[in-house]
N, C-alpha and C positions, 0 to 999 in steps of 0.2 A: 738336262736340256741340251738341244743341239746348239752348236756355236756357228753362227752364220758369218760368211765372208763375202765381201763385195767381189764381183767378177774380176775387176781389175787387180784386186789384191792377190788372186790366185793365178794370175797370168805368168807364164814362164817365157822369158825372152828367147827368141830364136825359134819358136814353135812354127812348124810349117805343115801344110796339108800333105796327104799321102801321095806317093808316086802313082803314076798312071796305071801300072799293072795291077794295083790293088782293086781297081774298079773294072778292069777289062780282061784279066787273065783267067781262063778256065781252070788252069792248073792251081792257081792261088785260091780260086773259089772252092775247088775240091779239098784243098788243104784246110781251109777255114772250117769246112763241114766236119772234118775229122778232129782238128785241134781244138775247136771252140764249141760248136753246137753239139757234137757227140760226146764231149767230155765235161760239160758243165750243166747247170740246172736251168732248164727251159720251162717257162710258164706255158701251160696248155689249157688254161681256162679257169672257170669258177667252180668251187666245191658244190655250189647249188645245183650243178648239172648231175650230181650223184646223190640226190636227197634220199632215194629209195634203193635198197639192195637190188642189184640186177640192172639198174640204169647204167648205160654205157655210152661212151663217146669214142670214136676212132680219130686219132690225130697223127699227123706226120711230123717227126722230129729228125732232122739230119738225114733225111731219105728213108727213115725207118717208119713203118706203120705200127702204131700202138693201139691196143684196146684198153681203155681206162674204165674200170668197173669197181663198184663197191660190193664186197661179198656179204653173206648173211650175218657175219659177225661185226660188220661195220668197217672193216679194213678196206682201204682203197688200194687197188692194184693197177699196174701198167704192164700188160702182157704184150710181148712181140706178137704181131698178128700173123703167126705162122703155126701150122700144125706140126707136131713132133714126129708125125709119121712120114710124110713125103714133102713137107714144106708148103702145102697149100695154104693160101690166105684164108683165114677163118671167117672173116667178116668184111663185107664191102659196103655196108650201110654206114652213113656218117654218125648215126646215133640210134638208140632204141632201148629195148628192155629185154634182158635175158630172163627166162622164167626160173630155171634152176641150174641150167648147165650151158656150156658153150660147145657146140658140136661142129666138127669139120664137115663141110658139104660134100667131100670127095669120098671118104671111106668110113665116115661116121665115128672117128675117134672123138671121144666126148670128155669134157673137162668140167670140174666144179668151178664155181665162181672164185675160188681161192687158187685156181690154176692146177689142181691135182688131176691127173688122168684117172678117170673113173670108168671108162669104157673103151675097149679096143677090140673090135670083132676079129675072132679067129687067132688073136695073138696068144691065147692060151695054148695053142699048138706049137708055139715057138719055144724051143728049149732055152731056159734061163731068163725068159722075158719077165720083167717085173714092172707093173704099172707105176710104182713109186719112182722108177728111174726116169720117167718121161713127163714131168710136169711142164707146163708152158714156160718158156723163157720169160724172164721178168726184168723190168727196169726199176730202178729206185724211184720212190715217190715221196713227196713231202707236201705239207699244207702250210700256208702262211697267209694270214689276214684275209681268208676267204678265197685264196687262189691255190691252184694245184700246180706243182712243179715235178718234172721228171728228169732223170739223168740216165743216159744210155751206157755210161762207162761200166766196165766190169768191176772196178774197184773205185767207186765215186768218192770224191771228197765229201765228208758229212755236210748235210745241208746247213745245219746250225753254224758250222765253221765258215762255209762259203758265204752265207747270208748274214753273218754277224753284224755288219754295219746297219742292216735294216731291221733287225729283231727289236721290237718294241718302239721303233721310231715313229710309226704311224698309228699306233693303237688308239689314240684319241679321236680318230676319224671314224671309228666303228665300221670299217670297210666290210667285215664279214656279214653285217646285218643288211647291207644295201641290196636292192633288187634291180635286176637288169630291165631297163625300159626300152632299149633300142639297140640293134646290132647292124653294122655295115661291114661289108667286105670290099676292099679296094685292091685293084691290081696296079702296081706302080712300076713303070718301065725304067727302073733305076736300081743300082746296086744297093743292097741292104744297108751298107755303111753310110751312104749318102742320106738315107732316110733318118738314121740315128743322128748324124751330124746336124742335119736340119732341125730336128726336134730339140737339140741341145743348146741352141742359141737363139736370141731374138734380135740380133743386129739387123736381120733382114725384115723385121716386122713393119717398119715404116714404109718400106717399098712394096711388100707383098701382102700384108695383112692390115688394111686400114681399120677394119672392124675391131680386130684384136688390139691394135696399138691405141685405139681410142679408149679402151677399157683399162689396159695395163701398159703404161709407157715402157718402152724397151729398156730404158735405163734404170727402171725400178727393181727393187729386190736384191737378194743375195743368195749365195749357195752355202749349204752346210756339208755337202759331200763333194770334194774337189779332186779326188784321186781314187783310183781303183775301179772295180767293176760296177759300182753304183755311184751315180753322179746326179747332182741337181740341187734345187732349193726352191725359193719362192719368188713370186712377183706381187707387187702391190696393186690392189684394185683401186682405181682412181675414183674419188667421189665426183658426182653423186651416184656412180654405178655401184651396184650391190654384188654383181657377179658377171661372169663371162657369158652373156646371153645377148640375143639380138636387141632386146629392149633395154638391157642394162639392169633390169630388175631381177631379183632372185626368182628362180622358176618354181621353187617349192620350199619345203622346210629344210633346215640345216641337216647335213649328213649325220651329225650327232648334235642333238639339241642342247647338249652340255658344253659345246664349243665356247671358248672364252677368248676375249682380248683380240690379239692380232690375227688369230685363225679365222675370225669373221671377216677380215679385210684382205686376206691373202689367198693366192692360188699356188699350189705346190706342184712342181714338175720334176720327175725323176726318170732316168734311164737305168734299167736293170739288165745288165749283160747276162745272156747274149741275145734275148729276143723280146724284151718287154719295155714299154714306156707307160708311166702311170701319172695321171693328172688328177689333182684333187682340188675342188673348189668348195666354197662354203656350203653350197646347196646341192652339189652332185659331184660325181667322180666319173672319169672315163679312163679306159686303158687300151693299149694297142699291143697286139702280138704280131711280130714280124716273122714271116717264113720266107727265107731266101729260096727262090725257085730256080734261078739261073744267075749268071754273073751280072745280068742287067734287068732282072725282073724280081720284084718282091711282092708277096701278098701281105697286106696289112688288114687285120681284123680288129675291129674296135667295138666296145660296148659302153653305153651310158648307164650309170647306176644311180639310183635315188633312194632316199629314205622311205621305207614302206609305209610310214604314217601318212604319206601324201595321198595314198589310194582313197578315192572318193571325195577328195577335197576339190571343190570347183575352182579354186584359185591355182591349183597345180597346173603348170604349163611346161611340160618337158620339151615340147617342140622348140621352145625359146632357146634352150641349151643345145639341143640336137642340131638345129639348123645353123647355129653359130659355128659349131665345130665342123659340121659337114662342109660349109663354105671355106673355113680356114684350112681344113685338111686338103681339100681339092686345090687350093692355092699352093699348099706345100708340095703336093704330088706333082703339080705342073712344073714348079721350079726345080724339083729334084730330077725330073725327067730331062729338063733342059741342062741341068748340071751334068747328068750322065752323057748327054750328047757332046758336051764340051770336053769332058775329060778323055773322051775317046780320041781326040785330035792328037796327031803326032807332035804338035807344038805345045801341048799342055805340059807344064812342069809344076812341081809343088810351089804354092804361093804362101806368103807369110800370114799367120793368124794375128788378129788384133787382140788387145786386152778384152774386148767384148766377146771374144770367141775362145775364152779359156776352157770352157767345158768341152766343146768338141775337140780341142787340142788334147785335153786330158783323156777323152774317150779314145782318141787315136793312140795315145801312149799305152793305155791298157790293152787295146787290141793288139798292138805290136808285141807287148809282153806275152799275151796268150799265144801268139803265133811264134814265139821264141825268136823274134827279130831284134837286132841290136837297136 
């Protein structure tokens, strides 16, 4: 069982916010892409997007376009979206279905769904040319709790090693069985780190989130991950509320009808470095994928997921949860954008974190470690 620790107990005296250049420097932004996003395991969505062989999704990670597709043998691949002939981008649709092969639109080099080059017009006339020498370039892929992760590094740290703190931690919530009920894409005019820092604390909730603070008081809960690339814990749902919804009632069946005890009265919130935040409530879950576009712009994609047994139940009210978090998210994006405007000032300097901000302070410490900063 996880050992939970009150926020104030994990506070490190002297913790301060990051210097201005970490939110405004184009050079640092480029370095982050290379040191963090291009070297570690990024979530790119749900495994349900690849239910049938040939289903594909194109995602961008650290400036690289990837084609994610499941081959006929059931193996999931992440191919760099470039032809081995002259580098042409193979696919420009966001998603779709390959029949049997992936073909370059320029000179018809053709690849199997496992990345093997199977057709190359007129290359038989080239001395020494062997198709086996020109498979699609491939990124490492892993699956966890119904999510897909990719790593661009040429020699990536094994997923099970990097993800060790999370392996088995959330199994009781049956996340792989949940189905997506709604998706939203937000463009936030703020640095990606400000979005993560905002997600990581609720000291701002009484000021920014009256709806959320009424359901889960900001002083409630505790953390079970307080250092490293994965951080977070739970908050208590205040009676008579049953969940984080507009009505305060559960919007549907439990995410796992076998949930017991405290899990029926808590909501869990975790950040998973470098690009994911995961929220789990008794009756639904939602996740956020962050894509840093520029030093002051972040795309946030989110999905709400529900137990499939809700389908057809007239009492099922997903809108109750969707509206609650859409309002809360927009409140967060507004304050993050105002935060970005403020840290651009020449008078901004790092300020002290309070004990109620121990998780964003720990997030900063991990970020600096990954950036090889003292």
